[in-house]
N, C-alpha and C positions, 0 to 999 in steps of 0.2 A: 902474571900477577894475580889474576882471579883465583887460579888454582892454589897459589901460595897462601892467599888470605883464607880460602876455604880450609886448607890443611891446618893452618894455625887455629881456626875456629874449632874444627873437629877435635884436634889434640887437646885444646884447652877445656872444651866441654867434657871430653873423655876423662880428663884428670879430675874434674869435679863430679864425676859419677853419673853424667847425663847420657853418655853414649858408650856402648860396650866396645871393647877392644876390637871385636870383629868388624865393626863399622869403621873404626879409625885406621885400620890397616890399609885401606884403599882410599887414597885421597883423590884419585882420578874419578871424581864423582859422576862424570857423564857416563862412565862405563860400569858403575857399581850395579850389582844385582841384589844386594842386600835389601830387605824389606823391613819396614818398621810399622808395627801396630801399636799405637798409643791407646791406653784404655783407662777409663774411670769407672767408679761404681759408688753408689750411695752418696752422691754429692749433696743431696738433701738441701738444695738451694744455697749451698755455701759458695756463692759467686765471688766473694772476696776472702773466704777462709783458706788457710793453707796457702797453696800456690795460686788459688783463684782461677777463674776462667781465663783471665788475661795471661797468667803464667802458662797455662795449657796451650794457649794460642801462640805464645812466644816460642815455646819449645818446638811446636809443630812447624812454625814459620822458619826457624833456624835450620831444622833438619831438611826441610824442602829447599831452602836456599842453598844448602850444601849438596843438593842433588839426590837426596834419598826419597824413594817413594814411601809415602806415609798414609796410613789409614787411621782415623780417629773413631773409636767406638765407645759405647757406654753400656754398663751392665745393670741398669735399673735404679729406680728411686732417686731421680733427679729433681722432680718437680715439687716436692713437698718437704717441709722441714724448717722453713723460716718465713719471715714476713713477706718477702718478695713473691714467694709462691702462693701463700695464703691469700693475699689481696688480689692476685691476678688469676687464681685457680690454675696455676701452673703455666699459663700462657707466656709470661715473661721469661721463664726458664727455657721453654721451647725455642723462643726467638733468639736467646743468647746461644743456645746449642747450635742453631742454624748458622749464626755468625761465626762460631768457632770452627765450623766445618765438619761436624760429626757426620758419619756416613751410615753407620748401623747402630742399633740399640736393642737390648733385651728389655723385657717388660718387668718392672718391679712391683711388688705388692702395693706399695704406697702410690704408684702411678694411678691407681683407681680411687684415691681418697676424696676426690672432688665429685665422684659419681660417674656412672657409665657414660652418660651423655657428654660430660666434660672430658672424660678420657678419650672418647672418640673424636672430640673436637681437637684436643691436643695432638692426637695422632695425625689428624688432617693438617694441622699447622706445621708439622715437622717436615723439613726438607730432607731429613735422613730417613732410613727405612727401619721400622720396627720388625723384628723377627721373633717368632715363637712357634715351636713345634708341638706344644702341649696345651694350648688354649683353644677349646673346642666349643661349638654351639650345641644346642639340644639334639641336633641330628648327628653329632659326632664329627662335624667337619671343622677343620682348622680355620680360625678367624684371621690368621696372618700367614705369610709365607714362612715355612719352616726353616728355609735356608736361602742364602744368596751366594753367588760366586762372583768374585771380582778378580779380573786378570791384572796382575801387578808385576811389572818388570819381567814379563814373559812367563810368570807362574800363575796358576789358577788357585786362588785361596777361597775355600768355602767357609762361610760363617753361618752357624746355626744358633737359634735363640731358644732359651729354656727359662720358664717362669716357675717359681716355687708353688706347689699346691697349697702351701701355708697361706697363700693369698686369701683363701676363703675365710680364714679366721683373723688374719692380721690386717686385712683391709676391712670392708664392711660386707658381711655375708649377704645381706638382702640385695646388694647391687647385682648379685648373681642369681637371684631368685625371681619367680613371678609373684603375682599378688597373693597366691596361696602358699607362699614359702617353699615352692618346689624349685629345685635348682634347674636352671636352664643353660648353665655353662659348666664346663669341666676343665680341670687342669691335669687330667690323667692321674688322679690321685689314688686310684683303686688298687686292689690286689697287693697290698703291702709293698708298694713301690714298683711293682712289675709293669703296670700300665705306663708309668712315667719312663721307665727304662726302655720299653718297647717304642714309645714315641720318639725318644732321643735316638735310639738305634736306627729307626727308619729314616730320620732326618740325616744322620751321618751317612747311611748307605746311599740315600738319594743324592746327597752332595757328591759323594765319591763317583756314583754312576754318571753324574753330570760333568765329570772331569776334574773335580777338585783334587789337587795334589797334596794339599794340607787342609785339615778341618779344624777350625777354631770355634769352640763353644762360647757364646756370650750367655752367661748363666746368672740367674738371680736365685741361688739356692742356699748358700751359706754352709757352715760346718757346725752349727749349734746342735746340742743334744736334742732339743725339742723338734728340730727339723727332720730327724730320722723318720722314715727311710728315704727322705728326699734330699739329703745333703749332696753337695758336689762330689764328695768321695764315694757316696753310695752309687751315684750315677756312673762314675768312672769305673768302679769295680764290676759293674753289671753290663758294660757296653764295650764295644770296640770301634776303631776307626776314627777316634778323636785324638788329635795331637796335643791340644792345649785347651784347658778350661780357664777362661777369665771369669772370675766369680764375683758375687756380691751378696747382699742380704745380711750377713752376720757381722759386717764392719770389721773383719779380721785383716790384719796386716800380714800378708804372705808374699815373700819375695818370689818364691817359686818352688813349691814342694813337688815331689815326684810320687805319683800314686799308680799302682799296678792296675791295668784294666783287666777285662775278663780273660784276655789271652796272656796275661803276665807282662805286658808291654808297659813301659813307663809313660805316663801322661803328666805333663806339667800342669800344676794347679796354682793359681795366684790370685790375690785380692789386694786392693790398695788401702783398705781401711774405710774412712768416711770423711766427708767435708773437705775433699781435695787436700788432705794431709800429704798425699802422695799421688803421683801420676805414674801409671804403669807403662812399661815399654817392653814389648815383645819384638825380638828380631828374628828374622828368618834369613840365615846366612846363605851365601852362594853355594856352600856345600850341603845345605839342608839342615844345618845345625839350628836348633831352636833355643833361645835364651830369653829369660824374663828378668827384669829388675825394676826397682821402684825409684822414682825421682822424688826426693823430698823437697819441701819448700826452702830449707836451708841451702841446699845445693843450688836451687834456682836463684836465691838471693845473691849468692856469690857470683853467679853468671851475670846477673843484672848489674852488679857493681862493676864488673869488667866491661860492660857494654856489649857482651856477646849476644844477649837475647833482648833486643830492643824493640823489635817489630811485632806487634800483636794483631796486625791486619784489622784494625778497627775495634778489637775486642775491648780494650780499655775504655774507649768512648761509649761503647754499647752498654757496658756494665754501669758506668757512671750515670748514663741517661736513665737506665732502668731503676736504679736505686733512688735517683732524685725524685721520681714520681711518688715515692712512698715516704720521703724524709719527714715531712711535716707531721704526719700521723705517727710514724715510728718513734720520733723523738719527743713526743708529748709525755711529760711526767704525769703519772696517774696515782702514784703512791710512794711509800718509803718503807724500807726495812732496816731495823737496827741490828739484824743478824744475817749471816750468810745462810741462804736457803739452798740445800744441796741435793744433787742426784748422785754424785760420786763420793766415795769414801774420802773424808778430809785428811786422812792420815795414810792409809795403805795405798801402795802403788803396785803395778804389775812388774814383770821381769824387765820390761823396757823403761820403767820409771814413769809410766803414764797412770793417771788416776783410774781407779777401779769403779765402774758403775755399779751402784748398789740398789737403785730405786726399783729394780725389777726382781729383787731377791730379799729385801728387808725394808723395814720402816725407815723413813727419813723425815726430817722436819718439813721439807717442801711437800712430800707426800701427805703428811698430816694436814698441812695448810690447804692443799687442793681438795682433799676429802672433806675437811671442815667447811670449806666454801660451799660444796654441794649440799651438805647437810643443812647448813644455815639458810641458803637460798631456797632449798627445796622444802624446808621446814619438816624434815623427815626424822624418823627414829635413827636410821643408820645411813651411811653413804659410802660408796666405793669410787675409786679412781684407779684405772689400770696403770701400772708403772710405765708401760710403753707409751702412754699418752702424756707423760711428763718428761719433756724432751731436753731441758737444760736447766742449769742452776741459776740463781739470782744472787749476785754479790751484795753485800751491805751497801746501803746508800739509796738514792732515788731510784724508783722503778718506772721505766717507760712503758708505753703501750707496746712497743716493739719487743721488749723483754717478756711481757705477758704472752704475746702471740708465739714467741719462741718456746715458752713453756707448754702452751696448748695450741699447736699450729693446725690442728685437723678440722676446726670448725664444727666440732660435735655440739649437740644441743642438749640441755638438761631435761631429763624426764624424772618423774616420780611414779613408782609403781607400788602396789601391794604385793607382799611376798611372805610366805610362811617361814617360820624359823627353820624348818627342814630345808627349804630352798636356799636360805642364806648359808646354812651349814654345808650344803653341797657346793655352793660357790666358793666358800673358803677352802674346802678340800681340793677343789679343782685348781684354785689359785696357787696352792702350795705344793702341788704334786711334782713340779719340776725341780724343787730345791734338792741339793744346793745349787743347781744350775739356774740360769736366768730364765724368766718367762715374761714376755711382754704383757701378759694378762695378770701378772702378780698384782694383788689388790692392796693398795694403800686404803686405810679404813678410817672412818669416823663414827663415833657412837658405839664402838665395839672394842673389846680387848680379848686376847686369847693366847694360847701357847701352842707351839708346833713341836711335836715329838719327832725328832729326826731319826729315832730308832725304829719308827714304823715305816715300812715300805709303802709307797703310794699304791692305791688300788682303784684308780680311775679307769673306767671303760669309756673309750671314745669311738666314734664312727670313723669311716675311712677318710673323712675330710678333717679329722682332728677335733670334731665337735663333741662336747660333753654328752654322755649317755647316762652313766650311773656311777655310784660308788659301790664297789663290789666286795670290799673287805674292811679291815680295820681302818679307823680314821686316825690320821696324824695330827689333826687340829683338835685341840682339847680345851676344856674349861672356857668355853665361849661365854662372854658376859656382855650384856646390853646396857648402855648408859640410861639411867632413869632421869626423870624430870628434876628430882631433888639432888642430882649430882652423884648418886651412888650407882653401883652396878648390880645387876641381877642376872642369874643364869638364863640363857636363851631358852625359849620354849618352842620346840619343834612344831607344835600344833597352833601356836599363836600367829596372828597376822601382824606384820610390821610394815612400816612405810620405808622404802629404799629410794634414795636419790643417786643417780649417776647420769650417764648420757645415753643418747639414742644408740650409739655404736654398740654398747654392751647390753643394755636392757632390752632394746627392741630388735636390734639387728644381729644379735648373736656374735658380736665381735670378740675375738680371741678365743672363740669356742664356747662362750657362755650361752647355753640354750635354756637354762632353767627358768628364765624370766620372760621369755618371748610371748607367752600366752596369758600373762598376768594382767590384772586390771590396771589401766594407766590412769593415774590421778592428775598428772600434769604432763602434757605431751609437747616436748620440744619447745620449751618456753623461753630459753635464754642460751646464747652461744657460750661455749665453754670458757673462753677468755674473759667474757663479760661477767660470768659467774665469779671468777677469781678476783677481778677488779672490784666488783660490787661488795664482795665480802670484806676485802681489805679496807675499802673506803667507808662503807656503811656500818659494818660491825666492829671492825678494829680501829675505826676513826682515822684511817689513812696510814697507819703505821703497823708493821709486823714487829711485835715486841718480844719481850723476854720469855713469853710463854712458848716460843718456838726456838729457844736458844740452843737446845741440844740437837746437834746435827743428825743424831740417830733417832730423833723423835721422842715422843712422850712415854714410850714403853707400852704401846698398845699391842705390839706383836713381840712375843718373847719366844725363846727357843729352849729346848731341853734335850 
């Protein structure tokens, strides 16, 4: 009877897209040799988003109950991105991952967002093992194990960890520097990608030498243009010995692409998206066949309706308890908006019908609002907010503290510096160099307006860590105007000194690669946390309501294109 029930369970789950046919073929589960690796990436505190952690736990429990050996892994950026992470500095997420039964994890760039000390504390709290082959100290020694081998169903599976060298600029650069701004850590970022490829190759070779029959990379690299030469595809094409790359960082949905490695062999490349919209499933068949697929929350919902996935091994209760600790603060209404404040295009969608994020490539009304808040609270001439620091939209209606934290989850603090017009021009040029592609450092602005000439090719020089060095050719940012006290605009003067408001991440710490402000005179130093800047502006300056002045979702027209 037990085998019959398990057979029905497997067949039903298979029909709903949760288990590959290869697993369903053998219902005598005590003898199965098929292996399942469940994987997540960029969950960004989405404990109840998509399928949620409880859904992940249910799938894992159902497969284990059916007799399949299961390994649960994560590919980075789990601890940051929502209130539960911000208020606990990631600790609540680590505890939930422990409950879920994660065994291995890659390091994401945002795992450092609470500072190096808290990062190390979170690593210590984890009952799972972080792996990373390319995070080195000043002496060039790895700070984590490059790989681990787990014997599963008689097979030795090697897992290697890879972190993106973009971490230097997409987390906080000063976390990786000493007091003299000298880098004391490395992510093997040098030599146009070769240092990274060499580190990955060594990890794969070492895993094979230790007996690994399969090598699976847990990577936080992504496939965005700005990540070159460190994308997951870059790494695959320059290495050998890796069978599958489970990726993260770019929030891409990839069922399972095939990329040629340096020997022309096919390597599976997959990524689940973000916020647990999907759970990835890699299967290693008895015949060595490797398959990847994604389990969506809709398929999970169907299984839950049939009662197939009911056991979460305490995950549901753990999530509920963690969220309850933050409820009172999260649900407090702090303001109101009469208009939808957006980070995604309100009209256009991608090929899958999903909203297209535009806050990292063009002006939006929420970007205007956030930048205006910094300029008003900092009492400065101009203000910047990086698009990557504006994380979610706010719908029309009451605004809660939780929503504000979701917009600004990083806990950055406001600074005001003196800057020359020339430095501001360099910042704008750097901001727009990746267009038409996305850039987390794309600047939403206040007190400025300008035009971007897309016919001009970018001419930004960066160092090997992706940090700004200079503008070496023609500029695509033109006709830059600065708002005057009387409400008119005047051309920016490269020789003049202006006051600039932003946060410590960009102005002091070189975040997103902005180096031009790091040695400037600081007029106000880390005086207010970013979410409080936004709340105070709406409450004190806008009298508690975001009104018609922000009604155009594409903003006021501060940034135009030609």
